[in-house]
C-alpha positions as CSV (number, residue, x, y, z in Angstrom):
1,M,84.1,119.2,65.7
2,A,82.5,116.0,67.0
3,K,83.7,117.1,70.5
4,S,81.7,120.3,70.3
5,R,78.7,118.5,69.3
6,T,78.9,116.2,72.2
7,E,79.4,119.3,74.4
8,E,76.4,120.9,72.8
9,E,74.3,117.8,73.4
10,K,75.4,117.6,77.1
11,K,74.4,121.3,77.5
12,R,71.0,120.5,76.0
13,M,70.4,117.4,78.3
14,S,71.5,119.6,81.2
15,N,68.9,122.2,80.2
16,I,66.2,119.6,79.9
17,A,67.0,118.1,83.3
18,D,67.0,121.6,84.9
19,R,63.5,122.3,83.4
20,M,62.3,118.9,84.4
21,R,63.3,119.7,87.8
22,L,61.6,123.1,87.8
23,E,58.4,121.6,86.5
24,R,58.3,118.9,89.2
25,L,59.0,121.6,91.9
26,S,56.4,123.9,90.6
27,R,53.8,121.2,90.9
28,G,54.8,120.5,94.5
29,Y,56.0,116.8,94.0
30,T,59.1,115.1,95.4
31,Q,61.4,113.1,93.2
32,E,60.0,109.9,94.6
33,E,56.4,111.0,93.8
34,F,57.3,112.1,90.3
35,A,59.3,108.9,89.7
36,E,56.3,106.8,90.6
37,M,54.1,108.8,88.2
38,L,56.6,108.1,85.5
39,E,56.9,104.5,86.4
40,V,60.7,104.7,87.0
41,S,62.7,104.1,90.2
42,S,63.3,107.2,92.4
43,R,67.0,106.5,92.1
44,Q,66.8,106.5,88.3
45,Y,64.7,109.6,88.2
46,G,67.2,111.3,90.5
47,R,70.0,110.4,88.0
48,Y,67.9,112.2,85.3
49,E,67.6,115.4,87.2
50,N,71.2,115.2,88.3
51,K,72.5,115.0,84.8
52,K,74.0,111.5,85.4
53,A,71.8,109.6,82.9
54,G,70.2,110.4,79.6
55,I,66.4,110.9,79.6
56,P,64.7,108.2,77.6
57,F,61.7,108.9,75.2
58,N,59.3,107.0,77.5
59,V,60.1,109.4,80.4
60,I,59.8,112.4,78.1
61,F,56.4,111.3,76.9
62,G,55.5,110.5,80.5
63,L,56.2,114.0,81.4
64,R,54.1,115.1,78.5
65,D,51.1,113.0,79.7
66,L,51.5,114.6,83.1
67,G,50.8,117.9,81.4
68,I,54.3,119.2,80.9
69,D,54.7,121.2,77.7
70,L,57.3,119.3,75.6
71,S,58.2,122.4,73.6
72,Y,59.2,124.0,76.9
73,L,60.9,120.9,78.1
74,L,63.1,120.4,75.0
75,D,63.6,124.0,73.9
76,G,62.9,126.2,76.8
77,V,60.1,128.0,75.0
78,T,56.5,127.2,75.7
79,Y,54.1,126.4,73.0
80,R,52.0,129.3,74.1
81,D,55.0,131.7,73.6
82,Q,55.6,130.2,70.2
83,L,52.1,130.9,69.2
84,I,52.1,134.5,70.4
85,R,55.4,135.2,68.7
86,H,54.1,133.6,65.5
87,C,50.9,135.7,65.8
88,F,53.0,138.9,66.1
89,Q,55.1,137.9,63.1
90,T,52.4,136.9,60.7
91,M,49.0,138.6,61.7
92,P,48.2,141.4,59.3
93,Q,48.8,144.7,61.0
94,D,45.3,145.9,60.4
95,M,44.2,143.1,62.7
96,L,47.0,143.2,65.2
97,L,47.4,146.8,66.0
98,P,43.7,147.4,67.3
99,K,44.1,144.4,69.5
100,L,47.4,145.6,70.9
101,S,45.9,149.1,71.4
102,V,42.9,147.7,73.3
103,L,45.2,145.5,75.4
104,R,47.5,148.6,76.1
105,N,44.4,150.7,77.1
106,A,42.9,148.0,79.2
107,S,46.3,147.6,81.0
108,H,46.3,151.2,81.8
109,D,42.6,151.2,82.9
110,F,43.3,148.2,85.2
111,D,45.9,150.2,87.0
112,T,43.5,153.1,87.6
113,A,40.3,151.2,88.1
114,K,38.5,150.6,91.3
115,E,38.9,147.1,92.7
116,Q,35.5,146.0,91.7
117,E,36.1,147.0,88.1
118,Q,39.3,145.1,87.7
119,P,37.9,141.6,87.1
120,L,36.1,142.9,84.0
121,I,39.0,144.6,82.7
122,L,41.2,141.6,83.3
123,E,38.6,139.4,81.5
124,K,38.9,141.8,78.6
125,M,42.6,141.4,78.5
126,I,42.5,137.6,78.8
127,N,40.0,137.6,75.8
128,I,42.4,139.5,73.6
129,V,45.3,137.3,74.6
130,N,43.1,134.3,73.8
131,D,42.3,135.8,70.4
132,L,45.9,136.1,69.7
133,L,46.5,132.4,70.7
134,K,43.6,131.3,68.6
135,Y,45.0,133.1,65.5
136,G,48.5,131.6,66.3
137,K,47.0,128.1,66.6
138,E,45.1,128.3,63.3
139,H,48.2,129.6,61.5
140,Y,51.2,127.9,63.1
141,Y,53.0,124.8,62.0
142,D,56.1,123.6,63.8
143,P,57.7,120.6,62.0
144,K,59.5,119.8,65.3
145,L,56.2,119.3,67.2
146,R,54.9,117.2,64.3
147,E,58.1,115.0,64.4
148,V,57.7,114.5,68.2
149,Q,54.1,113.5,67.7
150,E,55.2,110.9,65.0
151,I,57.9,109.7,67.3
152,R,55.3,109.2,70.1
153,Y,52.9,107.3,67.7
154,D,55.7,105.1,66.5
155,T,56.9,104.4,70.1
156,L,53.4,103.5,71.2
157,F,53.0,101.1,68.2
158,Y,56.4,99.5,68.8
159,E,55.4,99.1,72.6
160,A,52.0,97.7,71.7
161,C,53.6,95.2,69.2
162,R,56.4,94.2,71.7
163,D,53.8,93.6,74.5
164,E,51.7,91.4,72.2
165,L,54.8,89.4,71.2
166,I,55.7,88.9,74.8
167,K,52.2,87.6,75.6
168,K,52.4,85.2,72.7
169,H,55.8,83.8,73.6
170,S,55.6,84.0,77.4
171,T,56.3,80.8,79.4
172,A,52.9,80.7,80.5
173,H,51.6,79.6,77.0
174,R,54.5,77.2,76.3
175,P,54.1,73.5,77.2
176,Q,56.0,72.5,80.1
177,I,59.0,70.2,79.4
178,K,59.3,67.3,81.8
């Protein structure tokens, strides 16, 4: 059973590496540029993408700081998708069905509208999707996301303490022995 867990973990890390590569490419960066932004060597970054090394927390949080959705990176589902799915599952039908009906009609209107009318229809559709996302944000709680946030704060606190200790005990502050 432990072997299957190891295989499962390898597959998960492989998927994370694949999504990491896709995110880098979609933003138009080379491995070297991305590595520099993440403050790792390009060789080490290449090892992450090529599934030769595990991806440490500081790199994952660095990716988040670059605007990559951690939910997507770790699970393959964007936070936005989770909010929409949650909205469909929990929004009362008397609120949801009219919005979906307007969205369906707007979609049909968009296909048949003149070119100058399409931006207004598209704006209407975007507003409906944003309403659904807003509802999702107001009513959604994901313990995994909270856990990741807590790990991030713990990591930042640890790094700040470590840096302070290094400053206090660095050789520059010690008297020289002659």
